[in-house]
N, C-alpha and C positions, 0 to 999 in steps of 0.2 A: 463027843456027847456032854461030857462032865466040863469041856471048857466052854460050852454055850450055857451051860447054867451058871458058871462062874461069871461070864460075861453079863448074863441077865441080872444076876443078883450085883454084880458090882454097879450097874447101870440104874437098877431099882434104890441102892443105898446112896448113890450120888442123887438123885433124882429127891429123894426124901430129904437130904441133908440141905439141898440147894432152896427146897420149899421151905423147910426149918429157920433159913437164913433171911427169907423174904428176897431171895433172888428169883429173877425169872431170865427167861432165855429172850423174850420179846420186848417190845415197849409195854411201859406200864401205865396204864391210865387209871386217873383216880378222880372221882366226883365226891365230892361235898357238898350236902345240904344243909343249911342254917334254917331252922323255922323261927321266925321273930315274931311276936304279935304287936299289932299296931301301938304304936307310943312307947315301944321299947328298942330304942336304937342300939348297935353294936358298933363297935370300932374294929377296924380289921388289923391285926396285930402283925400277920405276915405279910411282906412284901411279896406281892404274885403278879405275874401278867396275866390278865385275863382277854378273851376275846368278846368283844361286845358290840353293839352299834346303837348309835344315837337315836333316840327315839323319834326327834323331830327333824333325821337328816332326810333330803329328800331321796336320795339314791339307794339309802338303807344299806351301806356299805359295813361291813366288819372292819373294827379297828382292834390295836393291841393296846390295851392300857395298864400302867402300873396300878395298882390300889392298895398299896400298904398305905396305911393310917386312915383310909377313909372312914367316913362315918356313914352305915347302910342303914336303911329302915325301908320296911315293904311299902308298895305301891298304897294299899288300905290308908297308911299313916299319912301321907301326903295329901289324899282325900279329905281326911278328917280337918288337917292344920288349914286346907283350903276354904272347909265351912266355918272353921272358927275365925278365921281372917275377914269372911264376908257378914257373919255377924256382927263382930265389932265395928266394922264400917259401917253396918246399918243402924248400930247404936249410936254412933256421933252424929 
């Protein structure tokens, strides 16, 4: 009985130690969300490979793409840029 308690305590202590060191037994999945307002671009500083798909692609197949150094803006920003360009063309 004492041997089982020692084993259980050893497993508990090891589990706590591993969690404290940010180690896991299985794969680790991390999701990051960045909230950006229209007109405020961000530069991606970490080189990372992401899974994405081209919006105008007929097949819609996903591809892997390195995005380090890209400038990213939300879709609403592009809509406002299009409106501004169209108003500038109308003014000429």
